[in-house]
N, C-alpha and C positions, 0 to 999 in steps of 0.2 A: 701442837703443844697440848698436853693433857689439861682438861678443865671439866668442871661439872656445872650443871644448871640446877639450882635448888627448886624445890617445890613451890617456893614463893612466886616463881615466874609463871606458874601454870595459868592463872587467870589472865595475865597479860598476854601470854602467847596464844591462848585460845581466842582472845579478842582480836589479836593481830591476824591469826589464821582466818577468822571470819571476815575481817575487812579485806584481806588479800583475796579471798574467794569472791567476795562481792565485787571487788574491782575487776578481777579477771572476767567475770560473767556479765559485767556491765558493758563490755565491748561486744557489739553485734558482729563485727567483721574483724577477724584476727589479723588480716594483713595490714590493718591500720594500727595495730598494737604497738605502743612505744616500748622499747626494750630497756626499761629502767629496772633496776633491782628494787623491789619493794622493801619497805621497812619491816622489821619484825624478825624474820628468820635469817637474820644476818649471820647467826652462828652456824646454821646449816650451810648457808652460802659460803661462809669463810672456810668451813671444813672441807667442802667439796670443790672449792674454786679451782684448785690445781690438779685434781685427780684426772687420770686417764680413763678409769673405769669406775663408775658409780652404780651401785646396786641398791635399790630401795625395795624393802619388803612392804607388802600391802595386805590388808584383809579386804577381800573383794567387796563385801557388803558396805564398806565405808566409802561410798562413791564420791561424795563431796570432798572429804579429806584427801583421798587419793588424788583427786583431780588437782587440788590446790598445790600439793607437793610436786606432782608431775609437771604442772605448768611452770612452777617456780624454777625447777631444775632444767627444764627444756629452755626456758628463757636465759638461764645462766650459761648453758652450753652455747646457745646462739650468740651471746655476747662475746664469747671467746674468739670468734672468727675462725675457729678450727673446724674441719669437717666433723660432722657428728653422726652417730648411728644410734637410733632408738630401738632397743630390743624389746619386743612385746610378748607377753605370755599368751600368744595365739599361734595358730598353725603357720607353717611356712607358706601355705597357699594364701592365708589371710594377709600375711606380711607382703607377699608378692603383689596382691591386688591393691592393698592400701598404699604401698610405696608408689605404684604406678599412678594411682588416682591423685595423690598429693603432688606428684610431679607434673601431671597434665592439668591439674586444676579443675577437674570434673567434679564439682561439689555436689551436683545433683545425684550422680551415681554414688559418690562417697556417702551421702546421707542415707541412700537406700541400703547400701551395704551395711552401714552401722546399725540401721534400724532393724535389719533382718538377720543379723549374725548374733548368736548367743554370746553375751558378755560385752558386746560392742555398743549397745544402745546408748550408754552414757558417755561415750568417748568421741562423738562426732566433732564437738568443738575443738578438742585437742588436735585432731587430724586436719580440720579446716584451718586451724592456726598454723600448723606446720606447712600446709599448702600455701598459705599467704606469705609465710616467711620465705619459702623456697622461691616463690614468684619474684620476690624483691631483693634477693641476695645471691651473689655468685657462688658462695659456699653453702652447700645444701645440708639439710637434715634427712638422712635416709631411714627407712623403716624395715626391720627384719623380724619375721616371726620365728620363734624358737621352740614352739610346742609341737607335739605330734599332730598328725591329722586325726581329729576326733569325730568329724562329720563329713562323710564322703560327698554329700550334696554341696557343701561349701567349697570343698576341694575342687569339684568339677566346675563350679562357677568361676573360680580363678583360672582354671585351665581354659575355659571358654573365652575368657578375657584375653588370654595370651595368643589365641589363634589368629593367623593372618586373615584378612577379609576375603581372600580368594583361595580356592582349592587348587589353583595351578601349582603343580609341583608337590602336592600333598601325597605322601606315601599311600599306595593303593589300599593297604590294610587299614588305613585310618579314615578314608574318605567318608564312609557312612557314619562313623562316630563323630567326625568333625561337623557334619550336617546336623546330627542329633544334638550336639552340644550348642551349636549356634541357635538352633530352634528352641532351646531350653527344655527339651523333652525330659531331661534328667530331673527337672524340678518336681515332676509328678511321681518320682520313684520313692519307694520306701527305703529303709536303711539297707536291707539285703539286696534290693535291686540296684541301689546306688553303688554298693560294693562290687557288683558284677560289672558295672560300667567302669569303675576304677581298675579292675583287674584286666579288662579288655584294653583299656588305654595303655596300661603298663606293659602288657604283652606286645601290643603294636609298636610301642616305642623301643622295646628291647630288640625287636626283630630288625628295625631299620632306624637306629638313632642317627646315623649319618644323613638319611633322607629327611628326617625331622629337622636337623640342623640346617640343611640346605633350604628347606621350605620356610622355616620359621625365623632363621637367623640365629647366630651364635648365642646372643643374650637371652632370647626368649626360650630357645631349646634348653639352655642351661637351667633356667628357672623351672621349666617343666620337669627336667631331670630331678631337680631338688624336691619338688612336690611329690613325685612318684616314689623317690627314695625315702621320703618321710612318711609314706603311707604304710600302715600295718593293719590288716583286716581285723586283727584281734582287738584293736582299740576302736574300731568303727562298727560296733554291734549295738542292737537295740538295748536300751536300759543298762548300758555299761555302768558298773559301779567301780569308781576309782578307789574305793576303800578296799577292794579286793587286792590282796598282796601281790599276786602275779601281774595284774594289770598295772598297779602302782609302780612296781619295779620296772616294767617295760617302759612305761611313760617316763619315769625318772631317768632311765638310761638314755632315752631319746632326747629329753631335755638337756641333759649333760652334754651329749655329743653335739647337739645343735648350738648350744651356747659357746662351747669351745671353738667350733668351726666358724661361727660368725665373728667371734672376737679375733681369731687368727686371720681370717680373710680380710676383715676391715683394717686391721693393723698393718697387714702387708700392703694393701692398696693405699692407705693413708697413715704412714708411720706416726704422724703427729696428731692423728684424729682422736676424738673423745667418744666414749661409749656409755650409754645410760640404759640400764636394765631395770624395769619395774616388774616384780614377780610376787606371787602369793607367798605368804609366810610358810606354808606347808613345804615349800621347796627350799627353805632356809633353815628351819628348825629341825630338831630330831623328830622323826616321823615314826612313832612306835605302833607296831601291829602285833599286840600281844607279846609273845616271846621273840617275835621276828622283828628286827629293827631295819628299817630302810634308810640308807644314808641319802639325804636330800641332795638335789642337783647342785645347788649353789655351794654347799660345803665341798663337794667333789671338785667343782670348777676352781674354787679358790685354792684348794689343796694342790691342784695341778699347776695353777698359774704361779704360785709362790716359787720364786727362784727361776722360773722359766720365761717370765714376761717382764721386761724392763718397763714397768709402769707403776704408777701410784694408784692403789685400789682402795675404794671406800665402800663399806657396807653399812647401811642404815636399816635396822630391823626393830620390830616391836619387842619391848620387854613386857610381856603380859604378866600381871600379878597372878600368883598361883591360884587365887580364888576366882579369877576371871575365866569366863567360858567364851568360845569353845576350845581355846588352846591351852587348857590347864596342863601345866607341867611340861610343855613342849620346849620352852625357851631356855637356853643356857643361862645360868646365873651371871650377873654382872661381876666381873673380876678383872684382874690386871693381866690376864693371860689369854692370848688368842686361842680359842678352843680348836682351831683348825690345825695349828702347828706347835702349840705350846710356847710360842715366843711372846715376849712382853708386847703389850699393845697400848695404843692411846684410845680411850673410850670417852663417850659423853652421853649423858642422859638428856634426851630432847623431849620435854613435855609435849604431847600430841593432843589431839582433840578428844575430849571425854565422851565416851559412848553412853547413851542414855541408859541409866539403870545399872551401869557397870563401874568398876573402879577405874581410876586414872590409868591411861595407857601411855607408856613412854617409848621413845626411840632409844635404841642402843647402837652406838656406832663403833665399828671395828675398823681401824686404819691399818692396812697391810702395805708395807713399803717394798 
């Protein structure tokens, strides 16, 4: 049902968010976390309670705020008792590694991975919580990466993790590479050298994919295939600027394809499952490059899913005031029409946490049925 939240709620909700965040981080071990819905953002909870696909926009620098909302919605998904998939704006290789670690419960390696991977340093507690949840519940939360491979070194770390402990049965063209990966030789490589490693791995796999499947097993070889298929050397170069239109277009196309693929695959495997995607606002809002306009991944995804997916979809995104930086002018104005398909929508303004020195930031929700 349509409703609006007046600005009078701002201070109250900011206080609630702060309390929520303090409560979450007051827990040292997430497997002991009690799965009750916290007070406060009941309106977000109510709006997303029955959705099959929930997409949350984030501004990456707002670490604490993003964490509070992420934990609230993961908690809500867990309470539903339905299989859940958490799509993260990290590479497929990072998703493969994180999913494996939260399922095995290897928190020491998980902490190392989070501390050494760009963008993951503030997310260890989230993944440790998921690991604790999976340990104690038969219905699991899985993790999938939907971004392109942007750092070959981290792609190879995930590949090394996938390798069997023995070389018995290893394709001959890959034996030396397998030894180098296990020894961590790639860790000393620069970007260009790392790309050479990746190209050699891809070439070896292409020559004998059946041999890899027999050696690694179907599941692991399938994951390796995904990582290698997600690798494009054009995006793994020193000092890559994603403000470059060609690079941005390529990355956005890969994001779009990966999101659609993961949604489709998960829905086929778990028809009643729920999916949660947290992704940067640049992939939701209009992304203008001078006279050249790049259509963001989430808009393309929702446009393709409308009418083709029997699911209830919810999108929560920032409504940045025009005077606010750095997203000045990027967000659609709030109105009664879905900008993706022109159909009537239900929307809600959700007062979010106020950024220091900036105007109030709101959430805008689009509900697509």
